[in-house]
VOBA-1610 file (N, C-alpha, C; in pm, whole numbers, padded with zeros to 5 digits, always signed):
BEGIN
Unk-01960-01803-01790Unk-01816-01798-01805Unk-01754-01841-01674Unk-01658-01927-01683Unk-01587-01975-01566Unk-01470-01884-01531Unk-01397-01921-01428Unk-01282-01839-01387Unk-01170-01842-01491Unk-01096-01735-01495Unk-00980-01726-01584Unk-00863-01798-01521Unk-00776-01854-01604Unk-00653-01909-01547Unk-00565-01791-01506Unk-00460-01820-01431Unk-00375-01713-01376Unk-00317-01622-01483Unk-00275-01679-01596Unk-00214-01598-01702Unk-00315-01501-01762Unk-00436-01549-01789Unk-00539-01461-01845Unk-00584-01356-01744Unk-00596-01396-01618Unk-00633-01300-01512Unk-00525-01193-01498Unk-00401-01235-01507Unk-00287-01141-01500Unk-00296-01039-01614Unk-00322-01086-01735Unk-00333-00995-01850Unk-00451-00899-01833Unk-00563-00949-01782Unk-00679-00864-01760Unk-00646-00751-01663Unk-00582-00785-01551Unk-00549-00683-01451Unk-00446-00584-01504Unk-00348-00631-01576Unk-00250-00539-01635Unk-00317-00443-01733Unk-00411-00494-01811Unk-00483-00409-01907Unk-00566-00303-01834Unk-00604-00331-01710Unk-00682-00236-01630Unk-00593-00149-01543Unk-00460-00156-01563Unk-00368-00066-01495Unk-00313-00115-01363Unk-00337-00240-01328Unk-00285-00294-01202Unk-00147-00353-01229Unk-00052-00321-01142Unk+00085-00366-01160Unk+00140-00425-01030Unk+00247-00497-01042Unk+00323-00543-00926Unk+00261-00658-00850Unk+00299-00665-00722Unk+00258-00776-00636Unk+00108-00782-00615Unk+00039-00672-00634Unk-00105-00670-00616Unk-00178-00763-00710Unk-00119-00792-00824Unk-00185-00877-00922Unk-00211-01016-00865Unk-00109-01077-00809Unk-00125-01213-00755Unk-00226-01215-00642Unk-00223-01112-00558Unk-00318-01106-00447Unk-00461-01091-00498Unk-00482-01008-00600Unk-00616-00992-00655Unk-00666-01119-00721Unk-00580-01189-00791Unk-00620-01315-00854Unk-00665-01413-00746Unk-00592-01416-00636Unk-00627-01505-00526Unk-00760-01463-00462Unk-00780-01335-00441Unk-00904-01285-00380Unk-01023-01316-00470Unk-01010-01287-00599Unk-01122-01303-00693Unk-01136-01445-00745Unk-01037-01529-00718Unk-01038-01668-00765Unk-01054-01676-00916Unk-01002-01575-00986Unk-01003-01576-01132Unk-01134-01536-01196Unk-01234-01500-01117Unk-01364-01465-01175Unk-01352-01330-01246Unk-01385-01322-01375Unk-01364-01199-01453Unk-01437-01077-01396Unk-01562-01092-01355Unk-01635-00977-01300Unk-01571-00929-01171Unk-01537-01022-01083Unk-01473-00984-00957Unk-01338-00917-00982Unk-01262-00968-01078Unk-01133-00906-01111Unk-01152-00764-01163Unk-01251-00746-01249Unk-01278-00614-01306Unk-01324-00516-01199Unk-01417-00559-01114Unk-01466-00471-01007Unk-01356-00441-00906Unk-01278-00542-00871Unk-01169-00520-00775Unk-01066-00422-00829Unk-01032-00435-00956Unk-00934-00343-01014Unk-00989-00201-01018Unk-01119-00187-01042Unk-01180-00054-01040Unk-01176+00004-00899Unk-01200-00080-00799Unk-01194-00032-00660Unk-01056+00019-00623Unk-00954-00051-00669Unk-00817-00009-00640Unk-00785+00122-00710Unk-00832+00136-00832Unk-00810+00260-00906Unk-00883+00377-00840Unk-01005+00353-00793Unk-01086+00458-00731Unk-01040+00494-00590Unk-00981+00397-00519Unk-00943+00419-00379Unk-00798+00376-00354Unk-00702+00443-00416Unk-00562+00401-00399Unk-00511+00418-00256Unk-00581+00497-00175Unk-00537+00519-00038Unk-00570+00401+00055Unk-00658+00312+00011Unk-00698+00198+00093Unk-00607+00079+00069Unk-00605-00010+00166Unk-00532-00136+00149Unk-00592-00211+00031Unk-00512-00291-00035Unk-00554-00362-00155Unk-00685-00436-00135Unk-00692-00522-00034Unk-00813-00602-00013Unk-00933-00515+00019Unk-00913-00412+00099Unk-01023-00323+00136Unk-01077-00248+00015Unk-00989-00197-00068Unk-01033-00125-00189Unk-01106-00218-00283Unk-01053-00337-00301Unk-01115-00432-00393Unk-01253-00474-00343Unk-01263-00510-00218Unk-01389-00560-00164Unk-01494-00449-00154Unk-01452-00327-00128Unk-01547-00215-00123Unk-01621-00204-00255Unk-01550-00209-00364Unk-01611-00196-00496Unk-01694-00319-00531Unk-01640-00438-00507Unk-01711-00562-00541Unk-01843-00571-00466Unk-01838-00552-00336Unk-01961-00563-00257Unk-02062-00454-00292Unk-02014-00333-00315Unk-02104-00224-00353Unk-02176-00252-00484Unk-02103-00299-00582Unk-02163-00325-00713Unk-02257-00444-00709Unk-02217-00551-00640Unk-02306-00668-00631Unk-02433-00634-00554Unk-02422-00552-00451Unk-02541-00509-00377Unk-02633-00428-00466Unk-02577-00338-00544Unk-02658-00257-00635Unk-02731-00345-00736Unk-02661-00441-00794Unk-02723-00531-00890Unk-02835-00611-00827Unk-02813-00659-00706Unk-02916-00736-00636Unk-03039-00649-00610Unk-03017-00530-00557Unk-03130-00442-00524Unk-03204-00397-00650Unk-03134-00379-00760Unk-03200-00343-00886Unk-03297-00450-00933Unk-03271-00574-00894Unk-03356-00685-00938Unk-03479-00705-00849Unk-03485-00635-00735Unk-03600-00650-00645Unk-03717-00570-00703Unk-03824-00642-00736Unk-03939-00576-00800Unk-04053-00548-00703Unk-04061-00619-00594Unk-04169-00602-00498Unk-04151-00469-00425Unk-04248-00375-00438Unk-04232-00244-00376Unk-04228-00249-00223Unk-04279-00354-00163Unk-04272-00366-00016Unk-04143-00432+00029Unk-04085-00514-00057Unk-03962-00585-00020Unk-03842-00491-00018Unk-03838-00396-00112Unk-03721-00308-00121Unk-03697-00229+00009Unk-03796-00158+00065Unk-03769-00087+00190Unk-03734-00181+00305Unk-03793-00300+00305Unk-03760-00396+00410Unk-03615-00442+00399Unk-03570-00470+00277Unk-03431-00509+00256Unk-03335-00396+00292Unk-03369-00274+00253Unk-03285-00160+00285Unk-03275-00140+00436Unk-03388-00152+00507Unk-03386-00137+00652Unk-03307-00248+00719Unk-03321-00370+00668Unk-03252-00484+00728Unk-03101-00480+00701Unk-03059-00407+00600Unk-02918-00405+00566Unk-02839-00300+00645Unk-02907-00218+00721Unk-02838-00118+00802Unk-02781-00187+00926Unk-02652-00179+00938Unk-02586-00243+01050Unk-02574-00143+01164Unk-02616-00187+01279Unk-02600-00103+01397Unk-02454-00098+01438Unk-02420-00002+01516Unk-02282+00013+01561Unk-02252-00089+01671Unk-02151-00167+01651Unk-02113-00266+01750Unk-02037-00201+01863Unk-02066-00243+01982Unk-01992-00194+02098Unk-01935-00313+02173Unk-01827-00289+02241Unk-01763-00399+02316Unk-01806-00398+02460
//
């Protein structure tokens, strides 16, 4: 499935409870991709205290990471990927 046009993306977000100026910003962030729109709208619903982009990306990245890790079948690769994904604290 390809990206939705703006009108269809708008209807999808409204059906998921997103209103106002955030709709146009989410369509731009997700580039009309239905899964990204759905995950982003869920992130906003789950984390209304966060900025729009932060809430949307938190959910999208979390879900995509989970899907990717679920597909890893090699029992040695999974712990290596998990260890490599831990980001150290940056200092200036």
